[in-house]
MDAnalysis code that builds the backbone (N, CA, C; Angstrom):
import MDAnalysis as mda
import numpy as np

u = mda.Universe.empty(648, n_residues=216, atom_resindex=np.repeat(np.arange(216), 3), trajectory=True)
u.add_TopologyAttr("name", ["N", "CA", "C"] * 216)
u.add_TopologyAttr("resid", np.arange(1, 217))
u.add_TopologyAttr("resname", ["MET", "ASN", "SER", "SER", "ASN", "ILE", "GLU", "THR", "ILE", "VAL", "ARG", "LYS", "VAL", "VAL", "GLU", "THR", "LEU", "ALA", "ASN", "GLN", "PRO", "ILE", "SER", "TYR", "THR", "ASN", "GLY", "ASN", "ILE", "PRO", "VAL", "GLY", "VAL", "SER", "ALA", "ARG", "HIS", "VAL", "HIS", "LEU", "SER", "ALA", "ALA", "ASP", "LEU", "GLU", "THR", "LEU", "PHE", "GLY", "THR", "GLN", "TYR", "SER", "LEU", "THR", "GLN", "LYS", "SER", "THR", "LEU", "MET", "GLY", "GLY", "GLN", "TYR", "ALA", "ALA", "ALA", "GLU", "THR", "VAL", "THR", "ILE", "VAL", "SER", "ALA", "LYS", "LEU", "ARG", "THR", "ILE", "GLU", "ASN", "VAL", "ARG", "ILE", "LEU", "GLY", "PRO", "THR", "ARG", "ALA", "ALA", "THR", "GLN", "VAL", "GLU", "ILE", "SER", "ALA", "THR", "ASP", "ALA", "VAL", "ARG", "LEU", "GLY", "LEU", "CYS", "PRO", "PRO", "LEU", "ARG", "GLU", "SER", "GLY", "ASP", "ILE", "HIS", "GLY", "SER", "ALA", "PRO", "ILE", "THR", "ILE", "VAL", "GLY", "PRO", "ALA", "GLY", "ALA", "VAL", "HIS", "LEU", "VAL", "GLU", "GLY", "CYS", "ILE", "ILE", "ALA", "ALA", "ARG", "HIS", "ILE", "HIS", "MET", "SER", "PRO", "LYS", "ASP", "ALA", "VAL", "GLY", "MET", "GLY", "VAL", "THR", "ASP", "GLY", "ASP", "ILE", "ILE", "SER", "VAL", "LYS", "THR", "GLU", "ASN", "PRO", "ARG", "GLY", "LEU", "THR", "PHE", "ASP", "ASN", "VAL", "LYS", "ILE", "ARG", "VAL", "ALA", "PRO", "SER", "PHE", "THR", "LEU", "GLU", "MET", "HIS", "ILE", "ASP", "THR", "ASP", "GLU", "ALA", "ASN", "ALA", "ALA", "GLY", "LEU", "LYS", "THR", "GLY", "ASP", "THR", "VAL", "ARG", "ARG", "ALA", "ALA", "LYS", "CYS"])
u.atoms.positions = np.array([
    [-22.581, 23.940, 19.352],
    [-22.306, 22.762, 20.192],
    [-21.979, 23.232, 21.611],
    [-22.692, 22.682, 22.605],
    [-22.467, 23.126, 23.978],
    [-21.277, 22.409, 24.599],
    [-20.877, 22.890, 25.784],
    [-19.680, 22.355, 26.440],
    [-19.834, 20.894, 26.812],
    [-21.050, 20.474, 27.140],
    [-21.294, 19.074, 27.501],
    [-21.017, 18.151, 26.327],
    [-21.473, 18.544, 25.117],
    [-21.228, 17.738, 23.921],
    [-19.748, 17.671, 23.595],
    [-19.068, 18.810, 23.759],
    [-17.630, 18.848, 23.489],
    [-16.887, 17.917, 24.436],
    [-17.242, 17.953, 25.700],
    [-16.586, 17.084, 26.689],
    [-16.820, 15.611, 26.366],
    [-18.032, 15.277, 25.906],
    [-18.350, 13.890, 25.542],
    [-17.499, 13.422, 24.374],
    [-17.358, 14.276, 23.354],
    [-16.553, 13.930, 22.186],
    [-15.092, 13.750, 22.568],
    [-14.563, 14.684, 23.358],
    [-13.169, 14.597, 23.790],
    [-12.929, 13.320, 24.579],
    [-13.864, 12.982, 25.477],
    [-13.707, 11.774, 26.285],
    [-13.685, 10.518, 25.417],
    [-14.542, 10.485, 24.393],
    [-14.574, 9.328, 23.509],
    [-13.283, 9.190, 22.714],
    [-12.744, 10.326, 22.258],
    [-11.474, 10.295, 21.526],
    [-10.356, 9.783, 22.415],
    [-10.300, 10.274, 23.647],
    [-9.273, 9.837, 24.591],
    [-9.401, 8.346, 24.883],
    [-10.634, 7.883, 25.066],
    [-10.853, 6.460, 25.330],
    [-10.419, 5.601, 24.148],
    [-10.703, 6.063, 22.938],
    [-10.306, 5.316, 21.736],
    [-8.800, 5.201, 21.642],
    [-8.102, 6.307, 21.867],
    [-6.643, 6.291, 21.822],
    [-6.062, 5.405, 22.915],
    [-6.660, 5.430, 24.074],
    [-6.153, 4.643, 25.203],
    [-6.267, 3.149, 24.946],
    [-7.265, 2.743, 24.179],
    [-7.482, 1.323, 23.908],
    [-6.678, 0.794, 22.723],
    [-5.993, 1.679, 22.022],
    [-5.202, 1.235, 20.878],
    [-3.803, 0.815, 21.321],
    [-3.303, -0.303, 20.756],
    [-1.916, -0.673, 21.051],
    [-0.963, 0.324, 20.406],
    [0.158, 0.579, 21.038],
    [1.154, 1.477, 20.454],
    [2.400, 0.678, 20.091],
    [2.860, 0.848, 18.877],
    [4.018, 0.111, 18.386],
    [5.272, 0.973, 18.359],
    [5.068, 2.293, 18.243],
    [6.221, 3.188, 18.121],
    [6.755, 3.510, 19.517],
    [7.381, 2.516, 20.127],
    [7.873, 2.681, 21.496],
    [9.379, 2.848, 21.572],
    [10.112, 2.320, 20.615],
    [11.570, 2.399, 20.652],
    [12.143, 3.120, 19.445],
    [11.281, 3.757, 18.669],
    [11.734, 4.488, 17.494],
    [11.842, 3.648, 16.244],
    [11.654, 2.332, 16.359],
    [11.763, 1.458, 15.194],
    [10.453, 1.386, 14.425],
    [10.549, 1.425, 13.111],
    [9.382, 1.322, 12.243],
    [9.529, 0.047, 11.412],
    [8.653, -0.941, 11.588],
    [8.748, -2.177, 10.803],
    [8.537, -1.907, 9.311],
    [9.196, -2.718, 8.498],
    [9.125, -2.586, 7.043],
    [8.281, -3.716, 6.458],
    [7.430, -3.378, 5.506],
    [6.704, -4.363, 4.720],
    [7.019, -4.144, 3.257],
    [7.618, -5.144, 2.615],
    [7.985, -5.027, 1.203],
    [6.789, -5.451, 0.352],
    [6.337, -4.555, -0.491],
    [5.139, -4.788, -1.298],
    [5.528, -5.169, -2.716],
    [5.280, -6.420, -3.079],
    [5.528, -6.876, -4.450],
    [4.407, -6.397, -5.356],
    [4.600, -6.511, -6.655],
    [3.566, -6.143, -7.624],
    [2.238, -6.822, -7.289],
    [1.144, -6.099, -7.463],
    [-0.168, -6.668, -7.144],
    [-1.279, -5.902, -7.852],
    [-2.478, -6.459, -7.764],
    [-3.641, -5.898, -8.449],
    [-4.792, -5.750, -7.460],
    [-5.494, -4.631, -7.546],
    [-6.773, -4.430, -6.860],
    [-7.856, -4.438, -7.938],
    [-8.932, -5.174, -7.720],
    [-9.970, -5.306, -8.733],
    [-11.301, -4.719, -8.275],
    [-12.030, -4.168, -9.229],
    [-13.420, -3.809, -8.974],
    [-14.254, -5.081, -9.028],
    [-15.473, -5.035, -8.485],
    [-16.337, -6.211, -8.492],
    [-16.664, -6.642, -9.919],
    [-16.912, -5.677, -10.793],
    [-17.244, -5.999, -12.184],
    [-16.075, -6.646, -12.901],
    [-14.871, -6.112, -12.688],
    [-13.697, -6.674, -13.352],
    [-13.338, -8.048, -12.796],
    [-13.597, -8.277, -11.510],
    [-13.384, -9.599, -10.929],
    [-14.238, -10.640, -11.649],
    [-15.493, -10.302, -11.914],
    [-16.370, -11.240, -12.609],
    [-15.933, -11.452, -14.054],
    [-15.453, -10.407, -14.706],
    [-14.960, -10.555, -16.078],
    [-13.771, -11.499, -16.129],
    [-12.902, -11.396, -15.160],
    [-11.675, -12.193, -15.159],
    [-11.887, -13.626, -14.684],
    [-12.825, -13.815, -13.736],
    [-12.958, -15.127, -13.096],
    [-14.341, -15.765, -13.224],
    [-15.327, -15.018, -13.677],
    [-16.650, -15.594, -13.845],
    [-17.689, -14.922, -12.969],
    [-18.945, -15.083, -13.358],
    [-20.066, -14.454, -12.663],
    [-20.144, -14.881, -11.203],
    [-20.330, -13.889, -10.331],
    [-20.494, -14.087, -8.890],
    [-19.276, -14.766, -8.244],
    [-18.126, -14.576, -8.867],
    [-16.898, -15.171, -8.304],
    [-16.475, -14.430, -7.036],
    [-15.998, -15.176, -6.046],
    [-15.486, -14.590, -4.806],
    [-14.029, -14.963, -4.635],
    [-13.223, -13.999, -4.229],
    [-11.808, -14.256, -4.004],
    [-11.607, -15.184, -2.806],
    [-10.534, -15.948, -2.865],
    [-10.164, -16.848, -1.781],
    [-9.073, -16.201, -0.944],
    [-9.334, -15.968, 0.326],
    [-8.357, -15.293, 1.186],
    [-7.189, -16.220, 1.497],
    [-5.975, -15.733, 1.221],
    [-4.759, -16.502, 1.487],
    [-4.093, -16.054, 2.780],
    [-3.954, -14.757, 2.973],
    [-3.346, -14.225, 4.190],
    [-3.936, -12.851, 4.482],
    [-3.976, -12.510, 5.767],
    [-4.592, -11.256, 6.205],
    [-3.585, -10.119, 6.185],
    [-4.028, -8.962, 5.723],
    [-3.227, -7.752, 5.739],
    [-3.933, -6.723, 6.620],
    [-3.294, -5.573, 6.834],
    [-3.894, -4.560, 7.700],
    [-5.064, -3.860, 7.025],
    [-5.859, -3.199, 7.832],
    [-6.928, -2.376, 7.305],
    [-8.031, -3.145, 6.616],
    [-8.212, -4.421, 6.980],
    [-9.271, -5.214, 6.381],
    [-8.934, -5.790, 5.020],
    [-7.715, -5.590, 4.555],
    [-7.302, -6.139, 3.273],
    [-6.731, -7.549, 3.453],
    [-6.594, -8.255, 2.341],
    [-5.998, -9.581, 2.378],
    [-5.368, -9.916, 1.025],
    [-4.373, -10.796, 1.070],
    [-3.802, -11.341, -0.152],
    [-4.652, -12.527, -0.574],
    [-5.112, -12.521, -1.810],
    [-5.950, -13.604, -2.316],
    [-5.087, -14.728, -2.883],
    [-5.678, -15.907, -2.959],
    [-4.980, -17.040, -3.571],
    [-4.874, -16.865, -5.088],
    [-5.805, -16.082, -5.650],
    [-5.865, -15.927, -7.107],
    [-4.779, -14.977, -7.627],
    [-4.303, -15.274, -8.817],
    [-3.345, -14.418, -9.510],
    [-3.817, -14.179, -10.941],
    [-3.231, -13.180, -11.568],
    [-3.561, -12.847, -12.958],
    [-2.267, -12.585, -13.722],
    [-2.422, -12.413, -15.018],
    [-1.306, -12.005, -15.882],
    [-1.550, -10.571, -16.330],
    [-0.509, -9.736, -16.288],
    [-0.635, -8.373, -16.790],
    [0.136, -8.255, -18.102],
    [-0.444, -7.500, -19.038],
    [0.099, -7.411, -20.392],
    [0.148, -5.942, -20.818],
    [1.282, -5.515, -21.342],
    [1.411, -4.144, -21.827],
    [1.029, -4.059, -23.295],
    [0.941, -2.845, -23.813],
    [0.617, -2.637, -25.225],
    [1.681, -3.232, -26.144],
    [2.882, -3.411, -25.610],
    [3.968, -4.025, -26.385],
    [3.913, -5.549, -26.310],
    [2.829, -6.064, -25.697],
    [2.601, -7.509, -25.547],
    [3.674, -8.186, -24.693],
    [4.224, -7.410, -23.777],
    [5.131, -7.981, -22.781],
    [4.308, -8.342, -21.551],
    [4.614, -9.457, -20.929],
    [3.753, -9.968, -19.868],
    [4.513, -10.245, -18.571],
    [3.767, -10.190, -17.473],
    [4.235, -10.701, -16.185],
    [3.116, -11.580, -15.639],
    [3.443, -12.821, -15.356],
    [2.446, -13.772, -14.884],
    [2.423, -13.830, -13.354],
    [1.383, -14.479, -12.841],
    [1.255, -14.756, -11.401],
    [1.318, -13.499, -10.535],
    [0.596, -12.472, -10.957],
    [0.516, -11.232, -10.183],
    [-0.613, -11.383, -9.162],
    [-0.285, -11.214, -7.894],
    [-1.228, -11.453, -6.800],
    [-2.358, -10.425, -6.794],
    [-3.562, -10.876, -6.479],
    [-4.702, -9.988, -6.271],
    [-4.838, -9.714, -4.782],
    [-5.090, -8.461, -4.430],
    [-5.390, -8.100, -3.049],
    [-6.873, -7.775, -2.941],
    [-7.509, -8.334, -1.923],
    [-8.926, -8.080, -1.699],
    [-9.130, -7.218, -0.471],
    [-10.358, -6.793, -0.226],
    [-11.556, -7.034, -1.028],
    [-11.584, -6.162, -2.279],
    [-12.668, -6.268, -3.052],
    [-12.772, -5.476, -4.268],
    [-12.854, -3.986, -3.945],
    [-12.477, -3.185, -4.919],
    [-12.492, -1.725, -4.786],
    [-13.427, -1.108, -5.815],
    [-13.585, 0.199, -5.717],
    [-14.425, 0.912, -6.678],
    [-13.804, 0.903, -8.069],
    [-12.462, 0.933, -8.136],
    [-11.771, 0.964, -9.429],
    [-10.603, -0.010, -9.409],
    [-10.354, -0.617, -10.558],
    [-9.245, -1.566, -10.689],
    [-7.927, -0.811, -10.800],
    [-6.898, -1.362, -10.188],
    [-5.589, -0.706, -10.139],
    [-4.492, -1.759, -10.148],
    [-3.412, -1.488, -10.854],
    [-2.241, -2.360, -10.896],
    [-1.055, -1.589, -10.337],
    [-0.369, -2.166, -9.349],
    [0.808, -1.533, -8.752],
    [2.037, -2.375, -9.068],
    [3.026, -1.748, -9.706],
    [4.245, -2.445, -10.093],
    [5.463, -1.629, -9.655],
    [6.640, -2.210, -9.793],
    [7.883, -1.496, -9.491],
    [8.429, -0.866, -10.762],
    [9.436, -0.018, -10.611],
    [10.074, 0.595, -11.780],
    [10.744, -0.464, -12.653],
    [11.306, -1.497, -12.022],
    [11.913, -2.588, -12.786],
    [10.856, -3.334, -13.595],
    [9.680, -3.566, -12.983],
    [8.573, -4.180, -13.718],
    [8.180, -3.317, -14.920],
    [8.167, -2.005, -14.710],
    [7.778, -1.085, -15.779],
    [8.716, -1.201, -16.973],
    [10.014, -1.297, -16.702],
    [10.993, -1.471, -17.780],
    [10.740, -2.787, -18.499],
    [10.503, -3.827, -17.738],
    [10.229, -5.152, -18.313],
    [9.007, -5.122, -19.224],
    [7.990, -4.357, -18.837],
    [6.758, -4.280, -19.621],
    [6.800, -3.226, -20.728],
    [7.780, -2.340, -20.672],
    [7.840, -1.254, -21.644],
    [6.829, -0.168, -21.355],
    [6.575, 0.088, -20.063],
    [5.606, 1.089, -19.631],
    [6.288, 2.261, -18.947],
    [5.545, 3.368, -18.824],
    [6.023, 4.538, -18.070],
    [4.948, 4.962, -17.072],
    [4.660, 4.145, -16.073],
    [3.619, 4.508, -15.106],
    [4.111, 5.604, -14.171],
    [3.213, 6.465, -13.705],
    [3.608, 7.532, -12.776],
    [3.783, 7.007, -11.357],
    [4.549, 7.741, -10.563],
    [4.687, 7.465, -9.134],
    [3.513, 8.118, -8.429],
    [2.653, 7.306, -7.799],
    [1.415, 7.821, -7.231],
    [1.092, 7.147, -5.897],
    [0.212, 7.800, -5.139],
    [-0.408, 7.150, -3.999],
    [-1.401, 6.123, -4.509],
    [-1.568, 5.054, -3.750],
    [-2.552, 4.048, -4.118],
    [-3.935, 4.685, -4.238],
    [-4.628, 4.379, -5.322],
    [-5.950, 4.946, -5.565],
    [-5.946, 6.131, -6.508],
    [-4.793, 6.764, -6.708],
    [-4.691, 7.924, -7.591],
    [-4.276, 7.440, -8.980],
    [-5.256, 7.081, -9.797],
    [-4.948, 6.457, -11.082],
    [-5.286, 7.340, -12.278],
    [-5.818, 8.540, -12.049],
    [-6.195, 9.411, -13.170],
    [-4.972, 9.723, -14.034],
    [-5.083, 9.415, -15.317],
    [-3.994, 9.700, -16.233],
    [-2.812, 8.756, -16.123],
    [-2.971, 7.654, -15.412],
    [-1.870, 6.697, -15.252],
    [-1.760, 5.795, -16.478],
    [-0.854, 4.834, -16.423],
    [-0.529, 4.030, -17.602],
    [-1.605, 2.992, -17.918],
    [-1.814, 2.706, -19.208],
    [-2.755, 1.654, -19.604],
    [-2.125, 0.274, -19.405],
    [-2.972, -0.715, -19.177],
    [-2.485, -2.088, -19.036],
    [-3.670, -3.042, -19.194],
    [-3.381, -4.276, -19.578],
    [-4.411, -5.298, -19.711],
    [-4.190, -6.380, -18.671],
    [-5.275, -6.825, -18.060],
    [-5.227, -7.886, -17.059],
    [-5.944, -9.103, -17.628],
    [-5.286, -10.260, -17.553],
    [-5.854, -11.486, -18.115],
    [-6.083, -12.502, -17.008],
    [-7.303, -13.017, -16.932],
    [-7.658, -14.048, -15.971],
    [-8.138, -15.298, -16.680],
    [-8.545, -16.300, -15.931],
    [-8.964, -17.566, -16.544],
    [-10.263, -17.477, -17.334],
    [-11.090, -16.453, -17.076],
    [-12.380, -16.365, -17.751],
    [-12.479, -15.206, -18.730],
    [-11.487, -14.326, -18.766],
    [-11.568, -13.175, -19.651],
    [-10.435, -12.199, -19.406],
    [-10.532, -11.047, -20.044],
    [-9.502, -10.022, -19.924],
    [-10.140, -8.653, -19.733],
    [-9.416, -7.768, -19.064],
    [-9.863, -6.396, -18.824],
    [-8.770, -5.460, -19.303],
    [-9.115, -4.529, -20.181],
    [-8.144, -3.522, -20.623],
    [-8.409, -2.223, -19.884],
    [-7.396, -1.716, -19.202],
    [-7.495, -0.455, -18.487],
    [-6.852, 0.648, -19.318],
    [-7.619, 1.663, -19.635],
    [-7.072, 2.837, -20.324],
    [-6.122, 3.574, -19.396],
    [-6.423, 3.544, -18.107],
    [-5.556, 4.069, -17.069],
    [-5.722, 3.173, -15.844],
    [-4.663, 3.068, -15.035],
    [-4.801, 2.215, -13.855],
    [-3.515, 1.589, -13.359],
    [-2.417, 1.756, -14.097],
    [-1.141, 1.173, -13.667],
    [-0.244, 2.263, -13.093],
    [0.227, 2.048, -11.854],
    [1.080, 3.028, -11.179],
    [2.270, 2.346, -10.517],
    [3.254, 3.145, -10.165],
    [4.293, 2.753, -9.213],
    [3.894, 3.405, -7.889],
    [3.679, 2.609, -6.863],
    [3.157, 3.139, -5.599],
    [4.234, 3.903, -4.833],
    [3.883, 5.089, -4.369],
    [4.804, 5.888, -3.563],
    [4.962, 5.273, -2.175],
    [6.167, 5.301, -1.650],
    [6.415, 4.742, -0.315],
    [5.635, 5.540, 0.740],
    [5.258, 4.836, 1.803],
    [4.430, 5.464, 2.828],
    [4.513, 4.654, 4.112],
    [4.022, 5.231, 5.199],
    [3.982, 4.553, 6.494],
    [2.551, 4.540, 7.002],
    [2.032, 3.347, 7.259],
    [0.738, 3.196, 7.915],
    [0.952, 3.237, 9.427],
    [0.012, 3.827, 10.147],
    [0.090, 3.809, 11.603],
    [-1.269, 4.125, 12.207],
    [-1.430, 3.735, 13.462],
    [-2.641, 4.056, 14.212],
    [-2.553, 5.494, 14.725],
    [-3.677, 6.079, 15.136],
    [-3.626, 7.423, 15.743],
    [-2.701, 7.485, 16.949],
    [-2.644, 6.410, 17.737],
    [-1.791, 6.420, 18.920],
    [-0.313, 6.442, 18.532],
    [0.045, 5.679, 17.495],
    [1.429, 5.723, 17.013],
    [1.765, 7.094, 16.430],
    [0.787, 7.715, 15.780],
    [1.013, 9.051, 15.228],
    [1.323, 10.048, 16.336],
    [0.595, 9.933, 17.447],
    [0.868, 10.800, 18.598],
    [2.278, 10.539, 19.124],
    [2.645, 9.255, 19.212],
    [3.971, 8.909, 19.720],
    [5.096, 9.425, 18.840],
    [4.849, 9.470, 17.521],
    [5.867, 9.945, 16.591],
    [5.793, 11.444, 16.381],
    [4.687, 12.063, 16.823],
    [4.527, 13.494, 16.636],
    [4.209, 13.883, 15.215],
    [3.389, 13.059, 14.537],
    [3.016, 13.343, 13.159],
    [1.495, 13.268, 13.021],
    [1.001, 13.738, 11.889],
    [-0.422, 13.643, 11.572],
    [-0.577, 13.081, 10.169],
    [-1.784, 12.650, 9.859],
    [-2.063, 12.071, 8.550],
    [-1.695, 13.049, 7.430],
    [-0.937, 12.561, 6.464],
    [-0.533, 13.394, 5.342],
    [0.829, 14.037, 5.481],
    [1.424, 13.977, 6.680],
    [2.774, 14.524, 6.855],
    [3.781, 13.776, 5.986],
    [4.861, 14.447, 5.644],
    [5.961, 13.849, 4.870],
    [7.204, 13.844, 5.737],
    [7.835, 12.678, 5.902],
    [9.036, 12.574, 6.722],
    [10.131, 11.835, 5.953],
    [11.300, 11.745, 6.569],
    [12.403, 10.931, 6.058],
    [12.718, 9.837, 7.062],
    [13.104, 8.674, 6.570],
    [13.525, 7.577, 7.437],
    [14.862, 7.034, 6.934],
    [15.588, 6.380, 7.823],
    [16.896, 5.858, 7.442],
    [17.031, 4.404, 7.871],
    [17.841, 3.681, 7.118],
    [18.169, 2.313, 7.489],
    [19.328, 2.345, 8.469],
    [19.456, 1.273, 9.219],
    [20.602, 1.138, 10.122],
    [21.293, -0.178, 9.820],
    [21.724, -0.274, 8.568],
    [22.454, -1.453, 8.099],
    [23.611, -0.978, 7.230],
    [24.438, -1.873, 6.701],
    [25.601, -1.430, 5.920],
    [25.269, -0.575, 4.706],
    [24.037, -0.655, 4.190],
    [23.661, 0.173, 3.043],
    [23.577, 1.651, 3.424],
    [23.119, 1.932, 4.644],
    [23.066, 3.302, 5.144],
    [22.278, 4.251, 4.268],
    [21.078, 3.847, 3.903],
    [20.286, 4.630, 2.952],
    [19.183, 5.407, 3.662],
    [18.917, 6.626, 3.181],
    [17.825, 7.445, 3.715],
    [16.732, 7.590, 2.671],
    [15.492, 7.331, 3.078],
    [14.333, 7.528, 2.211],
    [13.683, 8.863, 2.551],
    [13.621, 9.774, 1.590],
    [12.884, 11.022, 1.753],
    [11.469, 10.858, 1.193],
    [10.640, 11.869, 1.418],
    [9.291, 11.914, 0.832],
    [8.462, 10.690, 1.193],
    [8.462, 10.328, 2.470],
    [7.661, 9.212, 2.962],
    [6.384, 9.780, 3.576],
    [5.246, 9.424, 3.016],
    [3.977, 9.991, 3.472],
    [3.396, 9.189, 4.627],
    [2.854, 9.900, 5.600],
    [2.212, 9.269, 6.758],
    [0.732, 9.047, 6.464],
    [0.259, 7.824, 6.735],
    [-1.164, 7.508, 6.604],
    [-1.660, 6.982, 7.950],
    [-2.646, 7.657, 8.494],
    [-3.140, 7.334, 9.835],
    [-4.590, 6.876, 9.757],
    [-4.885, 5.748, 10.408],
    [-6.266, 5.258, 10.510],
    [-6.338, 4.283, 11.676],
    [-7.489, 4.189, 12.346],
    [-7.618, 3.272, 13.480],
    [-7.350, 1.809, 13.128],
    [-7.600, 1.424, 11.874],
    [-7.408, 0.026, 11.474],
    [-5.973, -0.292, 11.073],
    [-5.101, 0.714, 11.033],
    [-3.720, 0.505, 10.597],
    [-2.822, 0.085, 11.757],
    [-1.825, -0.714, 11.437],
    [-0.729, -1.009, 12.356],
    [0.543, -0.416, 11.776],
    [1.506, -0.162, 12.635],
    [2.715, 0.549, 12.212],
    [3.520, -0.285, 11.215],
    [3.684, 0.260, 10.010],
    [4.482, -0.423, 8.994],
    [4.774, 0.528, 7.843],
    [6.034, 0.533, 7.419],
    [6.418, 1.301, 6.243],
    [6.362, 0.395, 5.028],
    [5.672, 0.831, 3.983],
    [5.538, 0.047, 2.769],
    [6.452, 0.603, 1.684],
    [7.311, -0.250, 1.175],
    [8.189, 0.076, 0.059],
    [8.062, -1.029, -0.981],
    [8.458, -0.742, -2.214],
    [8.375, -1.784, -3.230],
    [9.679, -2.575, -3.288],
    [9.721, -3.565, -4.155],
    [10.872, -4.477, -4.206],
    [12.147, -3.773, -4.661],
    [12.028, -2.794, -5.548],
    [13.216, -2.047, -5.973],
    [13.832, -1.303, -4.796],
    [12.999, -0.621, -4.029],
    [13.486, 0.143, -2.881],
    [14.079, -0.786, -1.825],
    [13.429, -1.917, -1.601],
    [13.932, -2.874, -0.611],
    [15.302, -3.412, -1.016],
    [15.461, -3.755, -2.279],
    [16.749, -4.289, -2.744],
    [17.844, -3.237, -2.654],
    [17.515, -1.996, -3.004],
    [18.513, -0.927, -2.952],
    [18.971, -0.656, -1.521],
    [18.039, -0.817, -0.573],
    [18.339, -0.507, 0.823],
    [18.764, -1.726, 1.626],
    [18.767, -2.900, 1.014],
    [19.132, -4.115, 1.738],
    [18.115, -4.480, 2.806],
    [16.829, -4.252, 2.500],
    [15.762, -4.498, 3.468],
    [14.874, -5.653, 3.034],
    [14.255, -6.285, 4.002],
    [13.247, -7.306, 3.755],
    [12.111, -7.100, 4.749],
    [10.978, -7.730, 4.470],
    [9.844, -7.607, 5.373],
    [10.228, -8.067, 6.781],
    [9.895, -7.246, 7.771],
    [10.246, -7.550, 9.157],
    [11.437, -6.770, 9.663],
    [12.264, -6.234, 8.742],
    [13.343, -5.350, 9.165],
    [12.745, -4.035, 9.667],
    [13.567, -3.193, 10.238],
    [13.079, -1.916, 10.742],
    [13.925, -0.762, 10.227],
    [13.298, 0.415, 10.202],
    [13.995, 1.660, 9.894],
    [13.675, 2.643, 11.004],
    [14.332, 3.783, 11.003],
    [14.085, 4.802, 12.010],
    [13.884, 6.148, 11.347],
    [13.139, 7.005, 12.000],
    [12.926, 8.339, 11.468],
    [14.244, 9.099, 11.454],
    [14.550, 9.727, 10.321],
    [15.778, 10.506, 10.198],
    [15.639, 11.819, 10.965],
    [16.717, 12.242, 11.578],
    [16.708, 13.493, 12.339],
    [16.489, 14.674, 11.415],
    [15.746, 15.673, 11.886],
    [15.528, 16.880, 11.121],
    [16.802, 17.705, 11.088],
    [17.025, 18.365, 9.954],
    [18.213, 19.215, 9.838],
    [18.028, 20.508, 10.637],
])
């Protein structure tokens, strides 16, 4: 690659970063509390809701995702159920169920703590919809906490995709979260995702903020 090509690539990267809004300006990281939800493959969507069924978008989420109006029931091998579990769209390559540790106790399951999408060897679960049911041999996880951000926010925070940091609350609970993974993509906006158990323990709700904990 010659110097001219390198300069062109660098200029395009700089221009892309310059056009992105930056949210990490005062050190605050917004919190998004993620309740239990399901991601469906196209085939499983049709099994649950009918041939050529399309999800109905209820609200927009980051990265091209959305909360659908449709919900399902999840059932464990012990025949314990949780109803009205929200579906997130669009469809994915593989179906996945994300629950909290409290949900796991309620269902009698032992799902692993994983990044979203990492379902190999995870817990089995059955999903029931109005038109049918899907049994997953693996696919149920407890999602690991993480922070979404744009490349520009990553520069502002001094982190890169895949880094692990700690963050702390600034409320009477005074709790610090370790092992928070950074996820960087141009379509992301700055937000830390935690589940309902973590939010309740820390006294947090969607829209609250946390700050990066100082390094020792």
